[in-house]
N, C-alpha and C positions, 0 to 999 in steps of 0.2 A: 965524238962517238967513242973515243978511246977512254975518255975520262969518266964514263958512265959506269954505274955499278953493275956487277957481272949478271946479276938477275934481271936487271932491266935490259941489258944487251941481248940476253936469251930470248926475252919476251918479243923484243923488236925484231929479232931475226926471224923468229918463228912467224911474225906478222908479214914479212917480206917487204918492209919499209925500204925505199932507196934513199940516197943522200939528199936529193932535192926535196923530198918529202920531210925529212928529218930537219933540215934547215928551216924549214916554216914553222916548226913547233919546238924551237930551242928552248925558249922561255918555259914552256909547259913540261918539257923533258927534264929540265934542271930541277924543278920543283919535285917531279916523281922521284928524281935520282936522289934528292935529299931525304925524302921520305924512306926509300930503301935503306939508305946508309944509316938513318936514325933508328929504323926498326932493327937492323942487324946489330947496332950497338946495344940497344934495349935487350934483344934476344941473348946476347952474349953476358950482359950484366945479370939477367935472369937465370941463365944456366949456371953462372957462378954462384948466385944466391941459393939456388936449388942445391947445388953440389955441396955447400957449405951446410945448408939444413939437412941434407941426406946424411952427412958425416956426423952431424949432432944427433940425429934421430938414431943412428945406428949405435952411438957411443951410449945413449940413453936406454935404448933397447938392450944392450949388452949389461948395462948396470942393472936394469930391471930383472933381466934374467938371473942375474948372479944373486939379486935380493931374493927373488922367489926361491932359487935353490937353497939360499941360506935358511929362509923361513921354513921351507919344507924339511930341510935337514934338522932345524931345531923342534919343528912339530913332530917330526919322525922320532927324534931322541926323547922328547917328552912323551909321546904315544908309547915308545918302547919301554920307558922306564915307570910308566904309571902302573901302579899295582892292580888297578881294576881293568876289566876287559872293556875296550871301546869298539863298538861295532856298527856296522850298516848292513840294512837289509834292502832288497828291492821290494816292489810292490806285491810280489809273490812268496816273500819271505826267505828269499835266498841269500845267505851271506855274501856281501860285496866288499866289505872291508873288516878286517879283524887285526887288533894290535898284538903284540908279543905276549901280552899277559893272557891271551887265549890258550896258548900252548901250556903255560904253567899251571892255570886253573882247571882247565877242561881235560888236559891229557891228550888232546889231539892236536895235530900239526895245522898250522894256517893253510898250507897248500892243500891238504886233503879236504879241509873244510869249506873253502871258498867255493860259492856256487851251489852248495847244498843247502836244504831247508832246515830252518832252525829247530823244528819239532823233532829233527832226527837226533838233536844234542840235549835239548831241555826237557824236564819231566812233563808228563801228561797234565799234572795239575796246573802248570804253568801255561802251556800250550792252549789247553782247553779254555781256560779263563781269558786268555788274549784273544782266542778266536770268537768267543761270545761277545767280547767287547768290540770287536771289528763289526760283528753282525749287528749287535743292538745299537751301537752309536755311529754306525755306518761310516767308520773310520774317522769321524770328526771328534776324536778325543784328544784331550791335552797330554795325558800322562797314564801310562800303565805301569804299576809296580807291584812286586810280589816276592816274598821270600819263600825259599825251598831248601830242601837237603838235596844234595848233589853226590853222587858216587863216581869217582874217577875210575878210568879203566884199570888202574893199579889198585883199586880197592879202598882208597882213602875217601872218607866221606867228609864233605864241607858243607857249610851253611853259606848260601849265595843269596844275594838280593839283586833283583833285575829291575831295570827302568827303561822304558821303551817310549819314545816320542814320535809322531809322524813327521816327515819331511814335506813341507807343503810349498808348491809353486806360487808364483805371483797371482795366478788365476784362481787359486784355491784348490788346485788339484793335489792329491797326495801322490808323491812320486816314491815314496819309500819310507823307511824308518830308521831311526839313529837311537842309540841307547848304550847302557853300560851295565856291567855285571859285577858287583862287588863281593869280596870275600869278608862275611861277617861271622866266621867261624870263631874268632877270639871273643867277640861281642856276646855271642850266644852262650859261650862257655862261661863268660863272666856273669851273664845274666843267670845262668844256671846256678853257679856259685852263690849269687844273691839270693836266689829262691831257697837254696839250700840252707843259707845262713839265716834267712827269715823263719824257716821251718825249725831250725835248730833253735832260734831264739824264742819262738812260740812253745816249743816243747820245753825248754828251760823255764820260761814263766810259768807253764802249767805245772812242771814239777815243784818249782819254788812256791807257788800258789798252795799246792796241796800240802806241802811241807810246813809252810807257815799257817795255813788255815787249821791244820790238825791240832796242834798245840792251843791256838787260839779257840778252838771249838771247846776244849777243856776249860780255859780260862772264863770265856763268856758263859759257858753252860753252869760250871760252879757257881759263878756270880749270880746268876739268875736263880739258881737252887737256893742259895743261902738267902737271897731276898725274898723268896717265897716262903721261907721257913721262919718268918717273924723274928728277924734279929733284934738284938739290943739297940737302943738309940745311938749308943756310941759306936756300934759296928756298921751302922747304915751309911754313915759317911765315908768310911773305908771302902765299904763294898760299892758305893756310888762312883768312887774315884777308880776303883779296880774295873767296874763295868765301863765307864766312860774312857778309860785309857785303852782298854782292850778293843773296844768299838771304834776309836779313833784309828788305831793301828789297823784294823780291818778295811777302814775307809781309805786309808794311804794304799793298802794293797789292791783294793778295787780300782781305784784311780788309775794306778799304773796299768793293770790289766785292761781297763777300758780303753786308755789311750792307745795302747798297743793294738787293739781290735780297730780303732778309729783310723790309725795310720796304715794299717794293713788292708783296709777296705773291706774287712770281714764282718763288720758290725751290721746287724740287719734290723730295720725297724718293724715292729709289730703293727698290726692294724686290728684293734679290737674294740669292743663297745665297753665304755666305762662312763662313769658320772664325774664329770669335771667338778661338781659341787663336793662330792664326797673326797676327791683328790685334795682339793683346796682345804677341805676341812682338816685332813691328815696333816697337811703342811702347818696349819694353825696349831693343831694339837701339839705338833713336834717342836715347835720354836716358842709358843706362847709363854712357857715357863722360864725359858732362858731369857727371853726378853724382859719379862716382869722382873726377874731377878736383877737385871741391870737398870731397872727403872725406865725402860722404854715403852712407849706407846705402839703396840703391834696390831695393825689392822689387816684384814684380808677382804676385798671388795669384790663381788661377782656380778657382772651385768645380768639382769633378768631375762634379757633377750637370747641368751645363749641356751640351746636345747639341753633337756635333762641328761641325756646321754650323747655322746659323740663317738666317733671312730678315730682312733689314733694310737699312739704308744704312750699309755699312761706311766710306764716304767721310766723312760727316758724323760718325759716331761717332768716327773717328780724329781729326776735326778738333776735336771737342770735347775729347777725352782730351789730344791734342797741347797746346792751350791750357792746360789744368788743370795738366798734369804740367810743362809749361815754366813756367808761374807758379810752381808748388810749389818747383821746383829754383832758380828765379830768387831767390825770397824766403827761401830757407832756406841759413842759413850753416854749420850744425852739427845733427847728429841723423840724421834720415831722411825719406825720401819713399816713400810706399807706395800702390800702387793695388791695391784688393781688388775683386774681381768675384765676386757670389755670386747664387744663384737664391733670390729671394724667395718666389715662388709659381708654381704651374702651373694655368692655367685655360683650358678650351676650346682646346687645342692652341696656347696661347700661353705663352711663357716670360717671366716678368717678372724681368729681370736688374737687380740694383742695381750701380752703379759708384760707388767711393768713393775719392777721392784725398785723402790725409792727409799732413800735414808737420809739422816742429817749427820752421817759420820764424817771421818777426816777427809774423805774426798780424795781424788787423784789429780795431781798437776797436769796440765794440758801436755807437757813434754814427755810424761811418762805414760800417757793413755795408748801410745802405740804399741807398747810391749807387755801390756797386761794379759794380753791373750797368747803369748807365746809360752810354750811348754816349759815348766820349771823356772818361770820368770815371776818377779814380784815387782810392783811399782817403786819400791825402794829397797836398797840392800839390806835394811835392818828390819824388814817386814816379817821375816820367817823367824828372826830372833825374838821380836815383840809379840807376834801374834800367832806364829806356827804355821804349818800347811807346807805342801809340796810345790805350790805354784802351778799345779795341773788343772785345779778346778775350772777356772775361766777358760783355759785351753779346750778342755773337754766340753763345756757348755757351748763354746763357739762353733766347735765342729758338729756337735749334735744338732745345734739349730740350723746349720747349714745343710745338714743331712736331711732335715726336716722341710728344707726348701725356703729358709729364711735368712736373716741376718741379725746378729746380736749387736745392739747399738749401746753406746755408752755416752752418757752426758754428765760430766763432773767438772770440778773445779777443788783446788786445795782448800780444805776446811769449809766447803759449801754443801758437802753432801754428794751423793752419787745416784744415778737412775740408769738402770739396764732395763732394755726392753726388746721385744721380738714379737712377730706375728706368725702364727702357725695355722695352716688350713686344716680343718677337721671335717669329716663326713657326719652326717646325721646318724646317731645311733639308732639301733634297732630293738634293744632290749634294755632291761633295768638289772640285769645281773650283777653289775659292779655294785650297784647300790646295796643289793641284798648281801653281796660279798663282803662289803665294808662292815655291815652290821654283824655278820658272822665273825670277822677277823677280831672285832673288838668285843666280842662276847665273853663270858666267863670262861675260863679255860682250866679250871681246877676241879670240874665235876668228873665223875668217874665214867669211863668209856667201856663197853662191852664188846670183846673181840679178842682174837688171838693173832699176834703178829710174829713174823719170822725176821730177825735182824741179821743180816749177813754183813759182817764187819770184822776186820783183822786187828784193828787198833784197839789195845786193852783201855786205853784212856777213853776213847769215844764210846767203847761199850759201857763203860762205868757211867758216863754222862747220860746216854739214852735209856740206860736201865732205871736211873734214878727219876727220870721224867715219867717213864712208863709205869713204874712203881706208884709214883703219885697219882697218876690218872687211873690206877687200878686196871690196867690192861694186862692180859696174859701175853707172854712173849717167851720166844726161844731164841738162842744165840747160835750163829754158825760162824766159826772162825776164818772161813776162806769159801770161795765160790763153789768149789767141789762138794764140801760139806753141806752147803746150803741147797745145792741141786738134789743131793742124796736125801736130805731131809724133806725137800719138796716132793719127793716121789712117794713117801710113805705117809704124808699128812697133808690136809687141806688147810690152808691159812686164809684169814680175811685180808691180810695186807702183807706184803714183803718189802721190807727196807734193804736195798742192795748197794753196798759199797762198790765203787768201780775198780780203784787200784787195790788188788789183793793177789797174794801169791797163789800158786797151784793152778787156780782158774779164777780169772778176773770177773767182774760184774757183768760185763757185756756177754762173755761167753756163758756164764751160768744162765742168765736170762733167756739167751738164744736156746740153751738146752732145754729150759722149762717149756718155751713156747713152741719147740719143734714137735712135741708129742701131744695130741689131744687126749691121750688117756692119763696124762699127768694130773694130779688132783688140782694143780694150781695152774692149769693152762690158761685160765681166764682170770686168775687172781690179780688184782693190781699190783705192780711192781714199780716202786718209787726209787729212783737213784738217790742215795744219800751219800754225798761225796764232797770232798774239797777241791775236786779237780774243776777247772773252768775254762780249759781249752777251747779254741774255736771248733774243733771237731766234736766235742762232747754231745752238743745238742742233736747233730745229725745222726750220731751213733745210738742215741737213745731209741728214736723211732725204728732204725735198722735192727736194733736187738730186740724190740718188742716191749720196751719200757713205756711207762705211762705219764711220767713226769720227773722232776728233779728238785730236790731240797739240797741247796749248798751249805756245808758246813763252814764257819759256825752258824746254827739256825736260830731263828727266833722262836722260843717256846710256843708263843701264841699261834705262830703260823704252822708250827710242826703240829700242834693240837687240832688245828682247823682242818690240815690235810688229812690227819687219822679219822678225824670225826666224819668228814665228807666221804672218805673212802668206806668206812664202815657203814654209812647210811645208805650208800648206793651200791647194790649187789652188782649192777651191770654198769660198766663204765668204758667209755670211749677214749676220753682225754681227760687226764687228771691235773690238779694244780701243779704249778712250779713255784715253790716257796723259798724265800730267802736267797734267791738267785740274782745274779747281776744281769741275767737277761732271761725273761720267762720262757719256759720250754713250751714248743707247740707239739712236743712229741705224743703221738697217738698210739694206742695199744695195736698190735698186730692181730688180736684176736678177732675172729669173724663174726662171732655172734653178739658182741657187745654193741649196744645201740645208743643208750642214753649218755648225754654229755654231761661232764661235771663242771662246776663252776670253776673259772680260772683264776688262779691267784698270782699276783705280781708283787714285787716289792720295789 
């Protein structure tokens, strides 16, 4: 009994076993005793293992806590030093977390802001838009973002950008929102500087255009006048060189201005009725003589399935074809140049017309084809020296074609010729005005015209040029040297047509036109007023209609087009919208006169 395990002794004592009874079960008690001893040893071992494990867990837990504290410290440092505001909101829009950037940008302390609603701090334009997003998208949105101006309590104005995302639980329920607020003031300032710089660039180009076009108007005008006066055979060649050189310079100026409009996104495509046949006929007339002089076979083929008239921008289309055909003839010494126009498909009243210009010229090596559409770039470094040009032509063509919703494709190889093609969608035309207009434009323009014109122009050279043309056409005219004198003359006498320069001292053309249109008692209240100017800024066309002008003739002007404008104006006493001739973009300006009803034929170049 004395050798038994203490727990077994305790159990036997409780059971009141006597010595005689225990002797009878010695063997059985010995087995039970061994089990108790073994269990106690196992229990002791287990306690030891648990103690060691507990100590290891404690150490691991302490290490984990230290790591968490370290990470929290680092995150806190990051959040503290981030320039942007980092925030959290609960489902009701109350701030639950704000980093230190909040105090710097908002002007409020974190302590006073936590627990308050976001709409107490953000402007209504942001909070209302965010509230509507929550309502309409039922909180199931991915991101809300907005930029706004914010005035701090100290009066300083900032430009901020806010981004908000929902915090979604695993069950899909939104439990709050997280986001950031960034200071974009410097970006906005830089953006405004860029806008101002672009505006300054546009104004500079407009001024330079005016200054360059003014003497060009004199050179081209005098050249045309001399050619009209039956010069001697030995003078014709010199005059042709002078005319070609001045027109080439004008083309370079126009290319630079057009490219500037394209890159600034201010170029607007017109949508007018015109005859594709007549436009292509004009291209053929323009290049046939030059092609013949080089011994080239020049063809223009038009698909008979294309409607007689289509709706699109005839001026820009002509600009593209003029560039492509001009290049084709320039770079081709023998063989042919061909313009093929075919109907690719018709869909929903749209005619998809393919234009393809092919030649047998010098071609373009494959490695150089990627850069020919870049501005001021040439396929080879000596191209400009050998053939001339700015390298803007194809860049302008590419951009114009893309604005039309197409792509300018090139297939070529060195010494195997080149093919450029693009597909343009046109609507079906509604009239034959363009056909009639083409016939008018090519009509004889030396016949006398009956009427009286007021020319408001301050440049003496331009006055001399236009006077010579008006004298040749037998038109009565009077000259006003600035807008104020022109307005004063308009009050005293009625004219059949007024040509109005824009850039003038004392009173400019817009101001003078507004003064004429403001009073119905002015004898020229309904007289057609055509802007005759060298200015081609983006704002010019919009200001025409606001001032009450009826059209635009850009200097240097083509005598035929000027004649046609005058003839049309004198033939139509009531005019709503007059032609725009010699312009890089046809004006849609209409008169502000209330009683004019009939529409004039539209002129584009």
